[in-house]
C-alpha positions in Angstrom: 110.5 202.4 149.8 113.0 202.5 147.0 116.7 202.1 147.7 119.8 202.4 145.7 123.4 202.2 146.9 125.9 204.3 144.8 129.6 203.4 145.1 132.3 205.9 144.4 135.7 204.9 142.8 137.2 205.5 146.3 135.0 202.8 147.8 132.6 205.2 149.6 128.8 204.6 149.6 125.9 207.0 149.1 122.6 205.4 150.1 119.6 207.0 148.5 116.1 206.1 149.8 112.7 207.5 149.1 109.1 206.6 149.8 107.3 204.6 147.1 104.8 207.3 146.1 107.6 209.9 145.6 109.5 208.0 142.9 109.5 209.8 139.6 107.8 212.9 141.0 108.9 216.5 141.3 108.7 218.5 144.5 108.9 222.3 144.6 109.4 225.0 147.1 109.8 228.5 145.7 112.4 228.4 142.9 113.7 225.0 144.1 112.6 222.0 142.1 113.8 218.5 142.8 113.1 215.4 140.7 113.1 212.2 142.7 114.2 209.9 139.9 114.5 206.2 139.7 118.0 206.7 138.3 119.1 208.0 141.7 116.7 206.3 144.1 116.4 203.0 142.3 113.5 201.2 140.7 113.3 198.1 142.9 111.2 198.2 146.1 113.1 197.6 149.3 111.8 196.3 152.6 112.3 198.3 155.8 114.8 195.7 156.9 116.8 196.2 153.7 116.7 199.9 154.2 117.9 199.6 157.8 120.8 197.4 156.8 121.9 199.9 154.1 121.6 202.9 156.4 123.6 201.2 159.2 126.7 201.0 157.1 126.4 204.1 154.9 128.8 207.0 155.1 126.4 209.3 153.2 122.6 209.1 153.0 120.0 211.0 151.0 116.5 210.5 152.2 113.0 211.7 151.0 109.6 210.9 152.4 107.6 210.5 155.6 108.3 206.8 156.2 112.0 207.0 155.1 112.8 209.9 157.4 110.8 208.3 160.2 112.9 205.2 159.9 116.1 207.2 160.2 114.7 208.9 163.3 113.7 205.5 164.7 117.2 204.2 164.1 118.7 207.2 165.9 120.6 208.4 162.8 118.9 211.8 163.1 116.8 213.4 165.8 113.2 214.5 165.3 114.3 218.0 164.2 117.2 216.7 162.0 115.4 217.2 158.7 113.8 219.8 156.5 110.7 219.9 154.4 110.8 220.8 150.7 107.2 221.6 150.0 105.5 219.2 152.3 108.0 216.4 151.8 110.6 215.5 154.6 114.2 215.4 153.4 117.4 214.5 155.3 121.0 214.0 154.5 123.4 212.1 156.7 127.1 212.4 156.3 129.4 210.4 158.6 133.0 211.5 158.8 
């Protein structure tokens, strides 16, 4: 998986995680096209443990991929129906208030 933590000027964090094979690809569904870029998801591989640690403390998460979304489900951050598919790729967003 690839992981990048974005920090806002207000101190909030957005954690972006995607499966390795999705980095620098485009996925499409109808008119929707999403580029899963290293600029947003990072370019350094992360272990499942590193991803878990980042997701535990994140206020906002953006997740793409089978393994990434499965990890969020395993952690109880979303339930098994708490994601969508864009094309065939699972995608979830988590926002904690």
